[in-house]
KOLNU-331575 format. One record per residue (C-alpha): residue number from 1; residue in three letters; chain; z, x, y. Coordinates in steps of 0.1 Angstrom, whole numbers. Example, Ala and Ser with C-alpha at 12.3 -4.5 7.8 and 13.67 -1.06 7.14 Angstrom:
BEGIN
   selum   doza   kolmi      pz      px      py
       1    ALA       A      78     123     -45
       2    SER       A      71     137     -11
***
This chain:
BEGIN
   selum   doza   kolmi      pz      px      py
       1    UNK       A    -784     722     307
       2    UNK       A    -779     685     299
       3    UNK       A    -773     693     262
       4    UNK       A    -747     718     272
       5    UNK       A    -730     693     294
       6    UNK       A    -730     667     266
       7    UNK       A    -716     692     242
       8    UNK       A    -687     701     266
       9    UNK       A    -680     664     272
      10    UNK       A    -679     658     234
      11    UNK       A    -656     688     228
      12    UNK       A    -632     675     255
      13    UNK       A    -630     640     239
      14    UNK       A    -624     656     205
      15    UNK       A    -596     678     219
      16    UNK       A    -580     646     235
      17    UNK       A    -583     628     202
      18    UNK       A    -567     657     184
      19    UNK       A    -537     657     209
      20    UNK       A    -531     620     206
      21    UNK       A    -510     616     174
      22    UNK       A    -509     585     154
      23    UNK       A    -478     565     163
      24    UNK       A    -482     536     139
      25    UNK       A    -505     509     125
      26    UNK       A    -512     473     132
      27    UNK       A    -496     450     106
      28    UNK       A    -505     418     122
      29    UNK       A    -529     406     150
      30    UNK       A    -538     372     164
      31    UNK       A    -557     359     193
      32    UNK       A    -569     381     222
      33    UNK       A    -555     416     214
      34    UNK       A    -570     449     223
      35    UNK       A    -562     486     219
      36    UNK       A    -578     508     245
      37    UNK       A    -602     480     254
      38    UNK       A    -613     476     217
      39    UNK       A    -603     446     196
      40    UNK       A    -572     453     176
      41    UNK       A    -577     450     139
      42    UNK       A    -554     448     109
      43    UNK       A    -543     482      95
      44    UNK       A    -559     499     125
      45    UNK       A    -542     530     137
      46    UNK       A    -523     530     170
      47    UNK       A    -522     565     187
      48    UNK       A    -500     579     215
      49    UNK       A    -511     569     250
      50    UNK       A    -534     540     240
      51    UNK       A    -531     508     261
      52    UNK       A    -520     478     241
      53    UNK       A    -531     445     258
      54    UNK       A    -529     408     248
      55    UNK       A    -543     376     263
      56    UNK       A    -527     342     266
      57    UNK       A    -528     338     228
      58    UNK       A    -525     374     217
      59    UNK       A    -500     391     195
      60    UNK       A    -499     426     180
      61    UNK       A    -473     437     155
      62    UNK       A    -471     475     151
      63    UNK       A    -453     493     124
      64    UNK       A    -444     528     137
      65    UNK       A    -446     559     115
      66    UNK       A    -408     559     110
      67    UNK       A    -408     523      98
      68    UNK       A    -398     509     132
      69    UNK       A    -414     477     148
      70    UNK       A    -431     473     182
      71    UNK       A    -443     438     189
      72    UNK       A    -465     429     219
      73    UNK       A    -465     392     229
      74    UNK       A    -490     372     249
      75    UNK       A    -501     382     284
      76    UNK       A    -487     417     280
      77    UNK       A    -496     454     284
      78    UNK       A    -477     482     267
      79    UNK       A    -481     517     256
      80    UNK       A    -466     541     230
      81    UNK       A    -465     570     255
      82    UNK       A    -452     595     229
      83    UNK       A    -440     594     192
      84    UNK       A    -432     630     183
      85    UNK       A    -410     632     152
      86    UNK       A    -393     664     139
      87    UNK       A    -378     655     106
      88    UNK       A    -364     689     100
      89    UNK       A    -347     691     134
      90    UNK       A    -342     655     149
      91    UNK       A    -330     671     181
      92    UNK       A    -367     679     188
      93    UNK       A    -378     642     183
      94    UNK       A    -392     627     215
      95    UNK       A    -401     589     215
      96    UNK       A    -410     569     246
      97    UNK       A    -424     533     247
      98    UNK       A    -436     517     279
      99    UNK       A    -439     480     288
     100    UNK       A    -461     476     319
     101    UNK       A    -460     439     320
     102    UNK       A    -452     409     298
     103    UNK       A    -428     408     269
     104    UNK       A    -423     432     240
     105    UNK       A    -398     437     212
     106    UNK       A    -387     471     199
     107    UNK       A    -368     477     166
     108    UNK       A    -356     512     160
     109    UNK       A    -371     533     131
     110    UNK       A    -355     559     111
     111    UNK       A    -364     587     135
     112    UNK       A    -350     568     165
     113    UNK       A    -317     562     146
     114    UNK       A    -314     600     140
     115    UNK       A    -323     609     176
     116    UNK       A    -311     580     198
     117    UNK       A    -305     605     227
     118    UNK       A    -342     612     228
     119    UNK       A    -355     576     228
     120    UNK       A    -366     559     260
     121    UNK       A    -382     525     267
     122    UNK       A    -395     524     303
     123    UNK       A    -405     494     324
     124    UNK       A    -419     496     360
     125    UNK       A    -383     494     373
     126    UNK       A    -359     504     345
     127    UNK       A    -351     527     317
     128    UNK       A    -336     515     284
     129    UNK       A    -319     536     257
     130    UNK       A    -306     525     223
     131    UNK       A    -277     527     198
     132    UNK       A    -298     518     167
     133    UNK       A    -312     486     180
     134    UNK       A    -334     455     180
     135    UNK       A    -341     442     215
     136    UNK       A    -366     422     236
     137    UNK       A    -378     430     271
     138    UNK       A    -396     410     298
     139    UNK       A    -410     428     329
     140    UNK       A    -434     425     358
     141    UNK       A    -437     450     386
     142    UNK       A    -404     440     403
     143    UNK       A    -380     426     376
     144    UNK       A    -371     436     341
     145    UNK       A    -347     417     317
     146    UNK       A    -335     426     283
     147    UNK       A    -317     408     254
     148    UNK       A    -303     423     222
     149    UNK       A    -308     411     187
     150    UNK       A    -288     437     169
     151    UNK       A    -269     469     179
     152    UNK       A    -267     477     216
     153    UNK       A    -287     491     246
     154    UNK       A    -280     509     278
     155    UNK       A    -301     500     308
     156    UNK       A    -304     515     343
     157    UNK       A    -327     511     372
     158    UNK       A    -346     541     385
     159    UNK       A    -324     559     411
     160    UNK       A    -311     594     415
     161    UNK       A    -313     613     383
     162    UNK       A    -328     583     364
     163    UNK       A    -365     589     367
     164    UNK       A    -395     574     348
     165    UNK       A    -406     608     336
     166    UNK       A    -372     614     320
     167    UNK       A    -364     611     282
     168    UNK       A    -334     595     266
     169    UNK       A    -311     569     281
     170    UNK       A    -300     572     317
     171    UNK       A    -263     576     322
     172    UNK       A    -240     575     352
     173    UNK       A    -227     548     376
     174    UNK       A    -259     528     374
     175    UNK       A    -260     525     337
     176    UNK       A    -248     492     320
     177    UNK       A    -245     484     283
     178    UNK       A    -253     452     263
     179    UNK       A    -246     445     227
     180    UNK       A    -257     419     202
     181    UNK       A    -221     406     201
     182    UNK       A    -225     394     238
     183    UNK       A    -245     364     227
     184    UNK       A    -263     344     254
     185    UNK       A    -262     372     279
     186    UNK       A    -290     395     293
     187    UNK       A    -293     425     316
     188    UNK       A    -316     423     347
     189    UNK       A    -328     449     371
     190    UNK       A    -347     441     403
     191    UNK       A    -367     465     424
     192    UNK       A    -351     471     458
     193    UNK       A    -317     459     447
     194    UNK       A    -288     479     433
     195    UNK       A    -301     500     404
     196    UNK       A    -271     489     382
     197    UNK       A    -282     459     361
     198    UNK       A    -268     424     366
     199    UNK       A    -252     407     336
     200    UNK       A    -266     372     335
     201    UNK       A    -265     341     312
     202    UNK       A    -296     343     290
     203    UNK       A    -300     308     278
     204    UNK       A    -325     297     305
     205    UNK       A    -360     303     317
     206    UNK       A    -353     339     324
     207    UNK       A    -349     350     287
     208    UNK       A    -378     371     273
     209    UNK       A    -380     347     243
     210    UNK       A    -386     318     267
     211    UNK       A    -411     336     288
     212    UNK       A    -431     345     258
     213    UNK       A    -418     329     226
     214    UNK       A    -420     347     192
     215    UNK       A    -443     333     165
     216    UNK       A    -425     317     136
     217    UNK       A    -437     345     114
     218    UNK       A    -423     373     137
     219    UNK       A    -404     397     114
     220    UNK       A    -366     392     115
     221    UNK       A    -366     363     140
     222    UNK       A    -364     333     117
     223    UNK       A    -343     351      91
     224    UNK       A    -317     365     116
     225    UNK       A    -313     331     132
     226    UNK       A    -308     311     100
     227    UNK       A    -298     331      69
     228    UNK       A    -290     365      83
     229    UNK       A    -314     380      58
     230    UNK       A    -327     416      62
     231    UNK       A    -358     421      84
     232    UNK       A    -391     426      67
     233    UNK       A    -413     447      88
     234    UNK       A    -447     443      70
     235    UNK       A    -462     410      58
     236    UNK       A    -462     404      21
     237    UNK       A    -495     409       1
     238    UNK       A    -500     371       1
     239    UNK       A    -495     369      38
     240    UNK       A    -521     397      42
     241    UNK       A    -545     378      20
     242    UNK       A    -539     347      41
     243    UNK       A    -546     367      72
     244    UNK       A    -578     381      58
     245    UNK       A    -589     346      48
     246    UNK       A    -581     333      82
     247    UNK       A    -600     360      99
     248    UNK       A    -630     354      76
     249    UNK       A    -629     317      83
     250    UNK       A    -627     323     120
     251    UNK       A    -656     347     119
     252    UNK       A    -677     320     100
     253    UNK       A    -669     294     126
     254    UNK       A    -679     318     154
     255    UNK       A    -711     325     137
     256    UNK       A    -719     288     132
     257    UNK       A    -710     281     168
     258    UNK       A    -734     309     178
     259    UNK       A    -763     292     161
     260    UNK       A    -758     259     178
     261    UNK       A    -777     252     211
     262    UNK       A    -755     256     242
     263    UNK       A    -741     225     257
     264    UNK       A    -754     217     292
     265    UNK       A    -731     229     319
     266    UNK       A    -704     204     329
     267    UNK       A    -704     190     364
     268    UNK       A    -673     203     381
     269    UNK       A    -650     181     401
     270    UNK       A    -652     195     437
     271    UNK       A    -615     188     441
     272    UNK       A    -596     208     416
     273    UNK       A    -563     192     402
     274    UNK       A    -531     205     418
     275    UNK       A    -513     231     397
     276    UNK       A    -477     219     389
     277    UNK       A    -450     241     402
     278    UNK       A    -424     251     377
     279    UNK       A    -391     260     393
     280    UNK       A    -367     280     372
     281    UNK       A    -331     269     371
     282    UNK       A    -307     289     394
     283    UNK       A    -292     319     378
     284    UNK       A    -256     327     384
     285    UNK       A    -244     362     376
     286    UNK       A    -216     363     350
     287    UNK       A    -183     373     366
     288    UNK       A    -160     391     342
     289    UNK       A    -123     384     340
     290    UNK       A    -104     406     366
     291    UNK       A     -78     430     352
     292    UNK       A     -49     439     375
     293    UNK       A     -14     455     373
     294    UNK       A      17     459     394
     295    UNK       A      52     474     394
     296    UNK       A      79     448     395
     297    UNK       A     109     471     400
     298    UNK       A     121     489     432
     299    UNK       A     121     527     427
     300    UNK       A     138     549     453
     301    UNK       A     124     537     486
     302    UNK       A      94     520     471
     303    UNK       A      95     482     470
     304    UNK       A      80     462     441
     305    UNK       A      43     456     442
     306    UNK       A      42     426     418
     307    UNK       A      63     399     401
     308    UNK       A      63     392     364
     309    UNK       A      38     364     368
     310    UNK       A       7     359     389
     311    UNK       A     -12     327     398
     312    UNK       A     -44     322     379
     313    UNK       A     -38     350     355
     314    UNK       A     -22     356     320
     315    UNK       A       3     383     314
     316    UNK       A     -10     408     289
     317    UNK       A      20     431     286
     318    UNK       A      51     445     303
     319    UNK       A      71     478     303
     320    UNK       A     103     488     320
     321    UNK       A      86     489     354
     322    UNK       A      50     478     350
     323    UNK       A      31     445     342
     324    UNK       A      -6     440     333
     325    UNK       A     -25     407     340
     326    UNK       A     -60     393     333
     327    UNK       A     -74     365     353
     328    UNK       A     -79     332     334
     329    UNK       A    -113     325     351
     330    UNK       A    -145     346     344
     331    UNK       A    -160     358     312
     332    UNK       A    -140     377     287
     333    UNK       A    -152     410     274
     334    UNK       A    -169     406     239
     335    UNK       A    -161     435     217
     336    UNK       A    -193     449     200
     337    UNK       A    -195     450     162
     338    UNK       A    -206     486     160
     339    UNK       A    -207     519     180
     340    UNK       A    -180     531     203
     341    UNK       A    -172     543     238
     342    UNK       A    -150     570     254
     343    UNK       A    -134     570     289
     344    UNK       A    -118     594     313
     345    UNK       A     -86     587     332
     346    UNK       A     -93     578     368
     347    UNK       A     -58     570     382
     348    UNK       A     -22     565     370
     349    UNK       A      13     559     380
     350    UNK       A      44     567     358
     351    UNK       A      81     574     359
     352    UNK       A     105     592     335
     353    UNK       A     143     584     332
     354    UNK       A     172     592     309
     355    UNK       A     179     569     280
     356    UNK       A     209     555     300
     357    UNK       A     187     546     329
     358    UNK       A     196     574     353
     359    UNK       A     175     600     371
     360    UNK       A     144     580     372
     361    UNK       A     117     601     389
     362    UNK       A      79     602     392
     363    UNK       A      57     622     368
     364    UNK       A      20     632     368
     365    UNK       A      -5     625     340
     366    UNK       A     -34     647     331
     367    UNK       A     -59     656     303
     368    UNK       A     -63     619     295
     369    UNK       A     -85     607     266
     370    UNK       A     -92     571     255
     371    UNK       A    -118     562     229
     372    UNK       A    -128     530     210
     373    UNK       A    -144     526     176
     374    UNK       A    -159     492     177
     375    UNK       A    -169     492     140
     376    UNK       A    -132     498     130
     377    UNK       A    -119     476     160
     378    UNK       A     -95     505     169
     379    UNK       A     -86     528     197
     380    UNK       A     -69     562     202
     381    UNK       A     -55     577     234
     382    UNK       A     -35     607     246
     383    UNK       A     -25     625     278
     384    UNK       A      -1     651     291
     385    UNK       A      30     643     312
     386    UNK       A      43     668     337
     387    UNK       A      77     664     354
     388    UNK       A      88     677     388
     389    UNK       A     107     705     369
     390    UNK       A      73     716     354
     391    UNK       A      81     704     319
     392    UNK       A      51     692     299
     393    UNK       A      48     667     271
     394    UNK       A      19     652     252
     395    UNK       A      19     614     247
     396    UNK       A      -2     600     218
     397    UNK       A      -9     565     205
     398    UNK       A     -35     545     186
     399    UNK       A     -40     508     176
     400    UNK       A     -61     478     172
     401    UNK       A     -87     462     194
     402    UNK       A     -93     424     194
     403    UNK       A    -125     405     198
     404    UNK       A    -119     398     235
     405    UNK       A    -110     433     245
     406    UNK       A     -72     434     243
     407    UNK       A     -59     464     226
     408    UNK       A     -23     475     215
     409    UNK       A      -5     500     194
     410    UNK       A       0     494     156
     411    UNK       A      33     503     140
     412    UNK       A      23     525     111
     413    UNK       A      49     552     115
     414    UNK       A      23     578     127
     415    UNK       A      40     611     128
     416    UNK       A      24     621     161
     417    UNK       A      26     587     179
     418    UNK       A      53     587     206
     419    UNK       A      44     557     229
     420    UNK       A      34     521     227
     421    UNK       A       3     509     245
     422    UNK       A      -9     474     257
     423    UNK       A     -43     472     275
     424    UNK       A     -76     456     282
     425    UNK       A    -111     469     280
     426    UNK       A    -128     450     308
     427    UNK       A    -163     463     302
     428    UNK       A    -182     492     285
     429    UNK       A    -175     510     318
     430    UNK       A    -137     507     321
     431    UNK       A    -102     499     307
     432    UNK       A     -66     497     319
     433    UNK       A     -34     500     299
     434    UNK       A       4     502     305
     435    UNK       A      25     524     282
     436    UNK       A      61     533     274
     437    UNK       A      73     561     251
     438    UNK       A      98     588     244
     439    UNK       A      86     624     251
     440    UNK       A     119     637     237
     441    UNK       A     152     624     223
     442    UNK       A     168     621     257
     443    UNK       A     142     604     279
     444    UNK       A     118     575     284
     445    UNK       A      85     574     302
     446    UNK       A      65     544     312
     447    UNK       A      35     537     335
     448    UNK       A       0     525     339
     449    UNK       A     -34     543     334
     450    UNK       A     -69     532     347
     451    UNK       A     -99     545     328
     452    UNK       A    -137     547     335
     453    UNK       A    -168     564     321
***
């Protein structure tokens, strides 16, 4: 009976081992570092579901099977929950990393770049998705913070449809994006507060790199901050030899110490020294510049809603009836260097008149589209105009986007462009622009549109 039980237990263990696929291998290890309670070793396999744990001096660098990078820094616990890659059909790829506590860095591998919609990085309070990215995360049970080294991420607290068991990035009203172009900033989610992350200044004690600093030999860290050289995931052959020599020297020292007689126990001071309290500097959320608009003309019985200037604001643009402002105080939007975003029209106000200024009347706008290509620093937009007489026209424009989020039409004689646009993208979640154009040879239309994800 006992043999039968032992056989069944062994079979279960073998089945579990077969189900846990290899996710990567250890390319560097230092200090106290364990994988499923066993000491982490150089070139050792890392399987799905195994607990990665480091002590106060521990580091584990893992090269994933698709040439990505997963680094666990001191006093941390993490797990590669799943790493299923379908090279033939990337839509079937499923990758999920988990940081239970401490600090970890993730650099996307080839499979992640081909299936970003199926990548998820979980903490106890938040979900992180990527856009082909290198980022660093700190977390405890109540707070998570993330900074971006390259590319961009999207982050959301767990609320509503964003659940820990989900896959891919969470989207919706609670999702916020952060790109490497937004230098010095980080996103933070706290348990019990709004699930939408806060945008904070990152150059203080809250940054993951300050909580658990990288080693000087961490791949990509020194190079990206000085020369901009490409990241090298795996140590060189000489570095590996040095690591092996260091490990051998350490083992010899341990053996020699083991042969020495133990020192007599020290007499403890009955009054332990007081532990100094380290107070982190106060953190002030970053307030973005406010975008506003108004109508400076009277139309029919409607009085103007704005003048052509506004205290504490700069004028971005003006049409026949509308003016667009952006506050001088606050943080400007920093345009990412890659990727893109698309918005839907949330609200609008517009009027059409004859070329001679007569018969000005309100019109309605629908089927709005606004998209940005950050890599090309450009935008494109269109919508339909419907008059009170049920006439319908399509307005189209495109143009350039500046580094601080202001965008405007370019004059390139595009055959389908029939309006000029001036606007501001205030965040990766919204934009506003004013426009003026000629839907036909007899009339002019101008107005304002507000956009959101």
